[in-house]
N, C-alpha and C positions, 0 to 999 in steps of 0.2 A: 769407739764410741764413746756418745757423746754421752753424758752425767748432767744433767740441769736437776739447781736445789735453789728451791727461791721459799721463803717466808720469812716471818715477824722478826721485828727489831730485838736479840737478845734472844731466840732462841738456842742456837748451841747452835745454827746453818755453817754457820765461820767457820768454827774449830771440826764442825766433822767435813765440812768438803774438805778438807785440808788431810785429816785421817785419809776416806775416800782413795785421793791424788795419793798419797806414800802409799797404802795399800796396793796398788793396781801401774803406779808409774805412771799417770794421764798429770800434764800441764791444766798450770789451779787456776782462777783468774778470779775474786773477791772483788764483780761487779761490782763494789759497790763503792771501794773504790777509788771506783774514777767519778763516782760521782760530788764524794767526798773533796779529790780532788782538785775540783769546778771551784767548789763552796768557797776553797780556800787559798784558791785564784785570784775570785772574786774581789775577798776581801784585802789581802797582801796589792790587788791595784785599783782599790776603792770603789770595786763596783755593786754597784748596790743591785741584792743577791734578785728583781723582780724583774731585774733589764736585760730580758731573754737572749736581743740577736747578740750582747756582748755578752753574756756570758758562753753562748754558743760561738762564735769565735777563738771564746779561748777554749775552751773544748779542743778542738777541731789543731788547734796548735799543740797541746797539753800530752805533755811524758812523764810516767807515776816515778821517773827516776830522783825529778828533782825537788820530791817529798821525804820529808821526814815521816816513818814508823810514825811516830810520838805525833806530832801534829794530824794524819790524817787519820787519826784513830781516836783520838781526842773527845766527849763529849757535844762539845758548840761547831765541831766539823761534822758531824754526826744529825744532825742538829740542820746544817744546810743543807747539805746532801739533799734532805729530804726539803727544800727547800727548792737548791735548781734542777731534783726529777722529776720540780711538775712543771719545766718547763718541751713544751715539743721539741721546740728543737735544738734544743741541751742532747735530748735520744733522741733523737737522731743522728746529730755529731757524732754520739761516740755509739752507737749500732752498730756502724762501721769498723770498727775498730774490735768489737765485742767479738761480732761471724771473723773477722780477721784471724779470732786466736779461735777458734776451733779448729777451721784447720792444722791443729799441730796431727804430725805424725803421730798415732795410734791415736787420737783421740781429745779428751780437756773435762777438764771437770767447772763447773762453771755454779757459781752463789751469788743470786740479789734476790731480786721483787718482782722479772719480766721475764725470765730465762725460761720459762714452760711455755710458756704465753706467748711470748712477740721473737725475744734474738732466737732461740733453740725451743720451735716449734715441733721437732720432729726428735728431737732428745732420743736416742733408746731406754734411757731412765731421768724417770723424770719424780722426785720425792719435794714436799710437801712440808717444811721444818717447823712446827708454831711449838707454845706451851700459856700454860694464863698467863696472864698482864702482870697480874700480881707477885708472879710467881720467875718473870723475865727479867721487873724492874728489881726485886732483892737481888737478882744478881746480873747488872749492869749496879743498881748503891753499891753494892760490895766490891766489886772492877774501881768505880770513881775514890770507896774511898782509899783504900789498896794505892788507890795512885794521885790520892793529897782533895783529891774532891772534901770537901763541907756540903753539898746539897743533900737535904735531909729524906728521906723513903717516898716519904709525899712528895712532896718535887716530883722526885725522881719515875712517881710511878702517872702522874701527872701530863708528862712534859710523853711518857710514852705512849699516851694514852692519845694525845692527839698526835708523836704522831702515826704513830696507826691509821687512826684516821684519815687527815692528811697522804700518807703513800696509798692507801685502799680508797676515796675518795678522788683523784685525779682522774679528769679526762684522758688520758695524755700514759697508755702501759698498764691501767693498776696496777698495785697489790691481792693480787687473787692466784683464788690457786687451780690449776690447771685439775680438767673434767677428768683427763686420762693419769691424775697422780697420786704420786701415794703418802700417803702421811704420818709421820712420821711423831708426834709430841711424845716429848719429852719434858714438862710439867714432875713424871715421878723418874725421871731417868739417868740412870750414870752418862757420860758423852761415851762410855766403852758398849754399856746397852745398845746407844742409841746409834751405834754403829754396827758393829754386828747387825744390829738389824736392818740397816740401810743395808749392809754385805748382801746378809739374807734375799733383799731386793731384788743386787746389782744378776746377781751368779744366776739369778733366776730365770730373771730375762739376756740374758747371756748362755745360760742352755738354751734356752725358745730358740731364742737365733741362730743357732747352733744345727741343731735341729730340724725347721727351716730348711736351710741350706744343701741337711746332707741329702 
């Protein structure tokens, strides 16, 4: 079973993906970490984030094992990921990695921004996770405060709006809801409620698939 989870930043899709993978015993890949890692490599190697060819070369040789989780989860890494993800050659270099991951025995859960539209268009279940941008900015601001960050809520909100526009506006694999994806709006939902809603959708899809095979 392949579960594709797409959506906006700070909508809760990563937490949702981890909970789903644990419940169903499926491998999980946060594909956003791949782009964050490429951005971090660019900074480490003093490669301008506009140098598409050089970044694509780094992406082809990259291993997530060489990164610290905190480095990849930083606000700077997220902003840089949105920049490098707009490069078609970088995306092409990482598509093969993601599609190989889908081959895990039993299936996998992948979360990102183009899983249901580009990486796994034939996924068994597609979810689109979103929330009002003000609520997403509030969540991200709280996370940054707990981590010692000093950006104001207004600054975080402006950055999030800019990132949404960049992700949705890129010409190659823009962030967009797949036509057959199920919407989960987490604006006023707890993560527990979001998980239960997602599992209802998945269980129904599994039951329909099994029924069609019988």
